[in-house]
Structures are given as structure tokens and as C-alpha cells.
C-alpha positions, 0 to 999 in steps of 0.5 A, a space after each residue: 528693213 524699210 530702209 533697205 527697201 527704200 534703196 532698192 529702186 535707185 540701186 537697181 536702176 544704177 546697176 541696170 545702167 552699169 550692165 547696159 554700159 558694159 555691153 555698149 563698151 564691149 560691143 561698140 566703144 571699147 576705148 571709152 570703157 563701161 565706167 565712163 559710159 555709165 557716168 555719162 548715161 547716168 547724167 543724161 537720164 538723171 537730168 531728163 526722165 529719171 528725177 523721181 524722189 523714189 530713187 534718191 535713197 538708192 542712188 545715194 547708197 550706190 554713190 557712197 558705199 559702192 565706191 568705198 567697196 571698190 577702193 578697198 577691193 582694189 588693194 587685192 589687185 596690186 602688190 608692193 613688188 611692183 615698185 622694184 620693177 620700176 626703179 629709183 628713177 620711176 619712183 622719184 618721177 611718180 612722187 614728183 609728178 603726183 606732188 606737183 599735180 596736187 600742188 598745182 591743182 590746189 593753188 589754181 583751184 583756190 585762184 579760181 575760187 572753187 571750194 575746198 571740196 572741188 580742188 581737193 577732189 580734182 587734185 586727188 583724182 588727177 594725181 592718183 586714180 580718177 573716180 576711185 581716189 575721189 571716192 576715197 577722199 570725199 568722206 575725209 574732207 566732208 565733200 558734198 554731192 555736188 562737189 563729188 559729182 563735178 570732180 568725177 565728171 571733169 576727171 573722167 572727161 579729162 582722162 578720156 581726152 588724155 587717153 586719146 592724145 597721149 599715145 600721139 604725143 608720146 610717139 612724137 616726143 620719143 618715137 617707138 620707145 615703149 618704155 618712155 611712152 608707157 611712163 608718160 601714160 601711166 604717170 599721167 592718165 587718171 583711171 586704170 581702165 583709161 591707162 590700159 586703153 591708152 597704152 593698148 593703142 601703142 602695143 603690149 610692151 607699153 601696156 606693161 610699163 604703163 600699168 606698173 607706173 599706174 599701180 605705184 600711183 594707186 599705192 600712194 592713195 593711202 598717203 594722199 587720203 591721210 594728208 588731205 584728211 589732215 589738211 581738212 581737219 586743220 582748216 576746220 579746227 583752227 587749232 595748234 598743230 599739237 592739239 590737232 594731232 591729239 584730236 586726230 589720234 582720238 578720231 583716227 576714223 576721220 583721217 584714215 577711213 575703214 576702206 583705206 585701211 582695208 585697201 592697205 591690208 589687202 595690198 600687204 596680204 597680196 604682196 605676201 602672196 597670201 591670196 590665190 590668183 583667183 581671189 585677185 581676179 575676183 576682187 578686180 571683177 567686184 571692184 570694177 562693177 562697184 565703181 561702174 555702178 557707183 558712177 552710174 549713180 553719181 551721174 543720176 544725181 549730178 545736177 547739170 544746171 550747177 555744173 553749167 553755172 560754173 562752165 567757164 571756170 571749170 573749163 579753165 581749171 580742167 584745161 590748165 590742169 591737164 596742160 600742166 600735168 602733161 608738160 610736167 611729165 614730159 620735162 621729168 621724163 626728159 630729166 630722169 630717164 
């Protein structure tokens, strides 16, 4: 009971910031979305007036557990039938775009001498689904709070920039072709909310296409988390592949966490139409609020001094990764569609 009591102040503050951010987004900044606003409000407050130790237990709980719940609930909002609507060229585009983004993020992160936690979280966050992917990956690679906070802040910032730029770039490249502009946005922009907001700047037809491609990226979350978990375990153990496989089988929870299994289970059941439509809507509502509250907590816990100490390298990393993502997407769309 005492453990729960210690978590209340930090959790309550994170939730209050999430609620305030929701209304700020609804009334004045709909393009940014509540989650992004909550992150930046948390960063400002956490590095100025709200640094009290009494908040630590609650913000730590909100940062870790609520993101996990958000990932699991996200599975009830998507179906495998979405792949059929995209077609083989859409699937190939998504696989190539994600694979190359992950590969470049890891290679470039190593060249800039970032920690494994930072470059794997940046790779997954940019390739899959922003903060949700980072929250899913962080536990399986034993990422520390600083790596997680930096990655989430950068990925949200990059997503906001792409959200505003891609409608313009897409129109310059392909005119009024809704499908190709939707592929560019859905295959590149980081979070679900940013994808929808970006595509909405064009029209509803673009929103539909962009959302389908975003859903396919989210479905790939299971494979990315498992793959990163395997790579991390292999690096940590420094043993042969055979022995490593035996270790991972004996410790499945470290490779495929409970919330990823829950995500996949919800996705399968939703694809089989087991759930009523109201259940999917409820899960979407809860997932959104869990993510927004978690991002507020992450902002409260982020140390800006640590972020600024790596300023030039982080700027080079984010800028290089965004540029490669966009150029790669344009090339693949030109070749495959």
C-alpha cells in the first residue's frame, strides 16, 4: 500500500499535464496533438519548478508501465486485413523503407558514437511508430531513462517537422496524386497522430492511404522488438548462436515482453472480428491517454543538461536520419508505384 501511495503524486501530475495538453491541442494547437504537447510541457516543468524527489516514483511508473499498456491496447485497433488493401508493392515498400531506416539509424548512430540504447531506440522509433515503439523496445534492450527520454524527444521533434513538410514535398513531387502522397506520409512520419494530422492537411483520401501504410508499420512492431531483443542479448552474452538461442528460449520474456504478446493477441482477435466496434474504440481511447500521460512523465524526468551536452551530435543524427528517410521513401515510391 505504501508503494502505491508513493506513486500517486508523480502519476497525478503526469495525468494533469496530459489532460491540460489535450485541451491545449483541441482548442489552439490541433496540428501538434496532445501527446507531443504533453512531452514538451513536461520537459519545461521538469527542468524548472517540478524537480521534487516525491514525484520520482510516480513519474517512473507512468513512464514505464503506461507506455507498455498503450502498446498492448494498440493491437485492438488494427487488423491484418489492412495488408490486403495495400497490395504486394505496398508491403515491399514498407519492408524496404523500414529495413533501410533501421540499418542507417544503427550505422549512423555507431559512427557518431552514441550508446546502443540511443541508436536502437532511434531506429525503432523512426521506422515503426514513434513513442510507442520506443516504449516497447526500451525494456528488451535494457535502455536507461536518459536514452529513452532523448530518443522520444528527438523522434517527436522529427515527427513534427515531417508532419508539416511532407504534404508540401508530396505535392511538389506528385501533384494531386492522393495515393502517392499518402504512401509518403504513412511510410515515413513517426507517430499515428502525426500521420493523420499530416495527411489531413491534404484531404481525406490521403488520410485513408496514409493510415493503411502506418498500420502495416505498426504490425511490424512485434518483429522489430524481437529482433532488437535478440541483437542486444547476443551482444551482452558474447556466446555462440546455438548457445544464445538456448538462452533466449529459456528466457522468452526478455525477448518478447508481455505487452508485445498482448499486442499481437489483440491484433489477431480483432482481425477475426471477435471484438465489437465499441471495444476497439475504447482501446484506442485508453491507449491514447496512456501514451499521453507517459510522455508527460518522460518529459518531467528528462534532464535537459544531458540533452544539450550532446547537442551537435544529436542534431546531426536527427537531421541525417530524417533526410535519408525522406529521400529513400521518394526513391522507393518512384520505383515501385
